[in-house]
N, C-alpha and C positions, 0 to 999 in steps of 0.2 A: 542388304547386308554389302556389296560395295559398293553403294552408293555412301554407305557412312567411313569404307574402310577410302572413297577417295576423296571425302569432305576431311578425314582427318591425316592423310597421307600431303593432300593440297597447305593444307594450313601449314602440316611442319615444312615442306618445303617452304612455302610464302614466310615463313616466321626466320628458318634460317638464311632466308636471301635475304632478310631486309636486317639481318645480323650485321650481314658481309657487307650491306650498301648501303649501314649505319641510318636504317628508317627506321628504326627498331618501337621506338620515342615514339611519333610519330604513327605508328598501326594500333589498330585490336586485334582480336579473334578473328571475328570477320573481316578485315580488309587481308591480315594474312591466306588465310582461306581463298578468297579473290583473286589474290596473287598466284600463290601458288597454284590454281584451280589454271587459271590463263595464263601465267608464265609454263603452265603445261601443254598448251594450244598451239604458242606460240616457238615449243618446242618443239612439236609433231610438226609445227608447220613449215620451220627454219633449219633445225638441225640436224632431227632423225634422219632428213634425206642424206643431208652429209658423213655420218658417222654411222646409218646402219641400224642404231641403237631405235627403237620408239619408247615413245613419250611414257607418265601414268598412267593418259588418259587410257592408253587400249592394253594394260595389262604391267604389275607390280616387279622389275626387279631394282637389282641394284644398281646398272646400266640406265635405267628407267628415268633410276631417283635421280642424277644426276644430268641426266641430259632435262628433264624439269629444273633442276633449281639452277641449270644454264639457263634456259628459256623466261626463269623469275627474275634471276638478277638484269640480264634483257631489258625484261619489260621496267623494272627499277629505274635503271639507268635513262630508259628511253624518259620519266613519269620526272623524274630528280632534275632529264635537260628538259623540260619545259617548264619545271615548276621556278627552276634556280638559276636556268642557263645554265649551265655546266652539270657533269650528269659525278663529278665524286670520287 
């Protein structure tokens, strides 16, 4: 059950991040899930120690959702930087 919730929340995080970064038309549901989960992993590694809030990989709360969203935005910014030469 936790795995299904992890996929749903990861997809939601990836979808919101892709809307913020304006890459939503280029991505499908599967890529949104991947961006959300990998973004949460990046957030757990980079952002969580700075703010003291875990990412969605360890448990779900509003703070963990925001931290994971920031990680997904960072991930999409890095991808855009390499694909287009600018963050957007």
